[in-house]
BALUM-17388 format. One record per residue (C-alpha): residue number from 0; chain; y, z, x. Coordinates in Angstrom, 1 decimal, always signed. Layout:
N
+-----+----+--------+--------+--------+
:   i : ch :      v :      w :      u :
+-----+----+--------+--------+--------+
: NUM :  A :      Y :      Z :      X :
...
+-----+----+--------+--------+--------+
***
This chain:
113
+-----+----+--------+--------+--------+
:   i : ch :      v :      w :      u :
+-----+----+--------+--------+--------+
:   0 :  A : +103.5 :  +47.9 :  +93.3 :
:   1 :  A : +100.8 :  +49.8 :  +91.6 :
:   2 :  A : +101.7 :  +51.3 :  +88.4 :
:   3 :  A :  +99.1 :  +53.4 :  +86.3 :
:   4 :  A :  +99.7 :  +55.3 :  +83.7 :
:   5 :  A :  +97.9 :  +56.9 :  +80.9 :
:   6 :  A :  +98.6 :  +56.8 :  +77.0 :
:   7 :  A :  +96.5 :  +59.5 :  +74.7 :
:   8 :  A :  +96.2 :  +60.0 :  +71.1 :
:   9 :  A :  +93.6 :  +60.4 :  +68.1 :
:  10 :  A :  +92.0 :  +57.2 :  +69.1 :
:  11 :  A :  +91.3 :  +56.7 :  +72.2 :
:  12 :  A :  +92.9 :  +56.9 :  +75.9 :
:  13 :  A :  +94.8 :  +53.9 :  +77.0 :
:  14 :  A :  +95.5 :  +53.6 :  +80.4 :
:  15 :  A :  +97.5 :  +50.6 :  +81.6 :
:  16 :  A :  +98.0 :  +49.0 :  +85.0 :
:  17 :  A : +101.0 :  +46.8 :  +86.4 :
:  18 :  A :  +98.9 :  +44.1 :  +88.4 :
:  19 :  A : +100.0 :  +40.5 :  +90.2 :
:  20 :  A :  +98.5 :  +37.3 :  +89.7 :
:  21 :  A :  +99.5 :  +34.1 :  +92.0 :
:  22 :  A : +101.5 :  +31.6 :  +90.0 :
:  23 :  A : +102.1 :  +27.4 :  +90.4 :
:  24 :  A : +104.6 :  +28.1 :  +92.6 :
:  25 :  A : +102.9 :  +30.5 :  +95.4 :
:  26 :  A : +105.3 :  +33.3 :  +93.2 :
:  27 :  A : +103.4 :  +36.7 :  +92.0 :
:  28 :  A : +103.3 :  +37.2 :  +87.8 :
:  29 :  A : +103.3 :  +40.6 :  +86.9 :
:  30 :  A : +100.5 :  +41.4 :  +84.4 :
:  31 :  A : +100.0 :  +44.4 :  +82.9 :
:  32 :  A :  +96.8 :  +46.0 :  +82.3 :
:  33 :  A :  +95.6 :  +48.2 :  +78.8 :
:  34 :  A :  +92.3 :  +49.4 :  +78.6 :
:  35 :  A :  +91.1 :  +51.9 :  +77.1 :
:  36 :  A :  +88.0 :  +54.4 :  +77.8 :
:  37 :  A :  +85.8 :  +52.6 :  +74.6 :
:  38 :  A :  +85.4 :  +49.5 :  +76.6 :
:  39 :  A :  +82.7 :  +47.8 :  +76.2 :
:  40 :  A :  +80.4 :  +45.8 :  +78.8 :
:  41 :  A :  +81.0 :  +43.1 :  +76.1 :
:  42 :  A :  +84.7 :  +44.0 :  +75.6 :
:  43 :  A :  +87.1 :  +40.8 :  +75.1 :
:  44 :  A :  +90.0 :  +39.9 :  +76.9 :
:  45 :  A :  +93.2 :  +38.9 :  +75.6 :
:  46 :  A :  +96.2 :  +37.1 :  +77.1 :
:  47 :  A :  +99.5 :  +38.7 :  +75.7 :
:  48 :  A : +103.2 :  +37.6 :  +75.5 :
:  49 :  A : +105.5 :  +39.9 :  +74.0 :
:  50 :  A : +107.8 :  +39.4 :  +71.7 :
:  51 :  A : +111.5 :  +37.6 :  +71.9 :
:  52 :  A : +111.0 :  +34.1 :  +71.4 :
:  53 :  A : +111.2 :  +33.0 :  +75.0 :
:  54 :  A : +114.5 :  +34.7 :  +75.2 :
:  55 :  A : +113.8 :  +38.2 :  +75.4 :
:  56 :  A : +112.1 :  +41.4 :  +75.5 :
:  57 :  A : +109.4 :  +42.8 :  +78.2 :
:  58 :  A : +106.6 :  +44.1 :  +79.0 :
:  59 :  A : +107.3 :  +47.6 :  +78.0 :
:  60 :  A : +108.3 :  +45.5 :  +74.3 :
:  61 :  A : +104.5 :  +44.8 :  +74.0 :
:  62 :  A : +103.8 :  +48.0 :  +75.0 :
:  63 :  A : +102.4 :  +48.9 :  +71.0 :
:  64 :  A :  +99.8 :  +45.7 :  +70.4 :
:  65 :  A :  +98.9 :  +46.0 :  +73.7 :
:  66 :  A :  +98.0 :  +49.1 :  +73.3 :
:  67 :  A :  +97.0 :  +48.8 :  +69.7 :
:  68 :  A :  +94.1 :  +45.8 :  +70.8 :
:  69 :  A :  +92.8 :  +47.2 :  +73.8 :
:  70 :  A :  +92.3 :  +50.9 :  +71.3 :
:  71 :  A :  +90.2 :  +47.8 :  +68.9 :
:  72 :  A :  +88.3 :  +47.7 :  +72.0 :
:  73 :  A :  +89.8 :  +44.8 :  +74.3 :
:  74 :  A :  +91.4 :  +44.6 :  +77.3 :
:  75 :  A :  +94.7 :  +42.9 :  +77.5 :
:  76 :  A :  +96.5 :  +41.4 :  +79.7 :
:  77 :  A : +100.2 :  +41.5 :  +79.1 :
:  78 :  A : +102.0 :  +38.8 :  +80.7 :
:  79 :  A : +105.8 :  +39.9 :  +81.7 :
:  80 :  A : +107.4 :  +36.1 :  +81.6 :
:  81 :  A : +110.4 :  +34.4 :  +82.8 :
:  82 :  A : +112.6 :  +34.1 :  +80.3 :
:  83 :  A : +115.6 :  +31.5 :  +78.7 :
:  84 :  A : +117.8 :  +30.3 :  +78.9 :
:  85 :  A : +117.1 :  +30.8 :  +83.0 :
:  86 :  A : +114.3 :  +29.1 :  +82.8 :
:  87 :  A : +113.7 :  +27.2 :  +80.1 :
:  88 :  A : +111.1 :  +26.4 :  +78.0 :
:  89 :  A : +108.7 :  +25.6 :  +78.4 :
:  90 :  A : +108.6 :  +27.2 :  +81.9 :
:  91 :  A : +107.0 :  +30.5 :  +80.2 :
:  92 :  A : +104.8 :  +29.0 :  +78.5 :
:  93 :  A : +103.1 :  +27.4 :  +81.7 :
:  94 :  A : +103.1 :  +30.6 :  +83.8 :
:  95 :  A : +100.9 :  +31.7 :  +80.1 :
:  96 :  A :  +99.3 :  +29.4 :  +81.8 :
:  97 :  A :  +98.4 :  +30.1 :  +85.3 :
:  98 :  A :  +97.5 :  +33.8 :  +83.7 :
:  99 :  A :  +94.8 :  +32.2 :  +81.5 :
: 100 :  A :  +93.5 :  +30.0 :  +83.9 :
: 101 :  A :  +93.5 :  +33.0 :  +86.8 :
: 102 :  A :  +91.9 :  +35.7 :  +84.9 :
: 103 :  A :  +89.4 :  +33.9 :  +82.7 :
: 104 :  A :  +87.9 :  +32.1 :  +86.6 :
: 105 :  A :  +87.6 :  +36.3 :  +87.1 :
: 106 :  A :  +86.8 :  +37.4 :  +83.2 :
: 107 :  A :  +83.9 :  +39.5 :  +84.9 :
: 108 :  A :  +86.1 :  +41.6 :  +86.6 :
: 109 :  A :  +89.4 :  +41.7 :  +84.3 :
: 110 :  A :  +86.8 :  +42.8 :  +81.8 :
: 111 :  A :  +84.5 :  +44.8 :  +83.1 :
: 112 :  A :  +81.5 :  +42.6 :  +82.3 :
+-----+----+--------+--------+--------+
***
């Protein structure tokens, strides 16, 4: 499912889009990608994990931090990681590493380079 939304404010318009990347178990991992209209060709690519100590929270909880990073010129990939106790530590970090590896290999696509 693709979800696009634009958030306008006085600093810069930020858009985000939900995408999926393959995980090590073959299941898709949802990643919300934030971009600003001010993104340059040399934009840093940031992997963001929302707060919640790996037991609570969601992509929406990480929205403000992701938007601020994007407004500063970064492309932000915020990971929808699985929560404990159903998914005990270190499953969330392993999944985040899968996302990091995937986006690093396709950095040009993700960061617009």
